[in-house]
Steps between C-alpha positions, in 0.01 A plus 500: 500500500601198697529153364181282508703255707506747773141382569595140534372448857158613401507293185570187694217570734274553199617179330476285812152630607374480135613152447345388825175679423485340148526145651246578787257680259500182283411279773229727634340563163508110451263484798295815430533637145426859583812707401341850537358415848835369607693802380239718658548340836882545462456863417264542796733359749793705349296825553481392870863401534639806346362730756742430781782484231430850403698623798817382334482754234689834564307832487495618154614867445258742357117483484370144444226460234156468633286182501302602182818555296630158605173324435487657143806289420443205722144413379603460131801289616277278695247479204781408264618232737150360521470495122835351455402211725162441321652506167802290602271215615319514169822508315631193686182312390545597135877469465776244570748576768778560258307755289383692815874485613585674176265773571629552856856516370424824334408675826821684559516651154135586506541663840809704386299628189216599734733667746646702222150613385410597860832705545637279767774388282694625202511297184836355396566228235754314716260452793244370256763264345595372844130419576463324159795284606316419830182407287692271273669306779175462698315399190746244407494376863123428524318633192310315233277589208311175518137551606467870401157638414397846388264559788737354753784727384260796535404407845875455602572845355241662686600336818851603429407862444287493812804365709737763362259783541446400863880508562526827312247674711665366830835647372328825451419496871843383595741648245696836535314614195173441666361543857801325664287345779638232717421137416301437830271793440436391138442145628240622748295645222580251221411181708175640626371618162619175325340283763164678437528475113603125508208429749248653258643284208497186739137545602403562132695220319622244753247486785417124548140376489536285812709723732497257797634220302773713351592630843523150645713369234736794540528474876557121474776519229664821597379673824467854624851508649668402174288773331616775743860391454460515124348840528797622718742379230297668240545828704878455496502441140288801418692727720832372356371592138420856619835538669670375191316751275595760759859411512546452125241563221191317366712345208744343737219364710355329190837370427547336830137376480582310185825365641287364789335262286840354401604489851183307583587255213840441643356453842249240358790321335707480813217437755277279309717353224301675213682444166703771345576520142807645321278762351396616830858522629624702200193730506541575879877567446414730200243687722749539791748656255215722384438618857859585545507691163187685621677583833797650308306706248241620757694788652661631179352356193685748284838325581387181344384613164699231307566131523874549588412734791249237621750225488762697657255588790425134547866418506571764772193353695652160493828637600346679791328171606821286481775750577330762711589774252408835648209704362725758337676242307172339388380831377760681298249742365421628851872506578576700205226749581630538853854550375383764250316685774806477717715640222259792431533594869885489486508706185276766651717509816816528295366776297409679826857457612623648169296805551602513871748785466219740371308419810796561725544853356171594674614351825304170497664210664492167319243275649638175645176335425552534136851340518346220708233444244757463212711243706185296573407499135846380408496233768161385378638462157804304622702324244247603229614865484633449136188336385393815314837683484783550722450760772824611681514629859463861567866564509552309174229702321684817601797376307772752426305792637582379842281516800272788531586735795221544738456869582256619758409845588 
């Protein structure tokens, strides 16, 4: 399993397009407060733009699932996206920004528990602990309990479950444990179905009484060209999310989605001079440390079962960042496992050589490949030959008995 930072180019595209989309959506909704209709238009344009992009996907081996099998998973994902948006808008009106941020901070941990229940991931306490560290850091950076109401919290939790369920179903389509479809094919179905669901909600809940007045105001303040550019940017963001899930897993995608909010706050502070408190700096730093902890424990959580092992992993990670320590040096457990495997290979070969005279009595000539494998294993072990216990050369092991004569019939 690769490091989550291997997907950094996709993450940067996701962050850049997502931040730009947040700012443009805010200006659009100020002119026309119809969020469901706006996202429906974005999804409709994405369904059109993905068609020529599908040629970039390689031919998948084996039999591809039929359209009915794909829709059985895409339709629930689109419905959950629609429900998440509706309840999120309701939660925003009932909760303060800080309280809603607290609910969103728990998305990676909730996503991980749902992935374990769905069989996409295996439960491990170190992974959950790393996600809790991210939650604490993000909560300190922007969370608040002021303005919390029971109804608002309920709406926020329903929105959270809908968002996580949507990503989980997309992961079922994209992950190795699921259908393993390419992101372009999933996007072609997902965008079209989501657009239909959101249009239905928009006509039901958001359709203005005076359509001509709303249209004139929108065209005057925004314009159709800016709307198309916004939809194209939304297509890039949605596709980057699917690629990120495809390249990593749904939990990692949720982690980067949460970190995107911190990056947007940093961008706002640098570009627009928004004030930043010391609590936000400490929380962001703590969350970044949590992301790196998650990156360490994600491949082999059993190697970080104690605090000392976790601190040692963080130390090796810092050493690799500063001094370019090799991967083998950063992971001594993997190195020891490789050495043990090499030692077992050498031991088997030496036992075969000890039994070699018996083989020679029936006229079998020793295989040079066996000798080569022994020397290769010894060279792989290098200076660590004595790590388990001293192994001498072949002539040393024969000792006082002297070299065995080779007799061939």
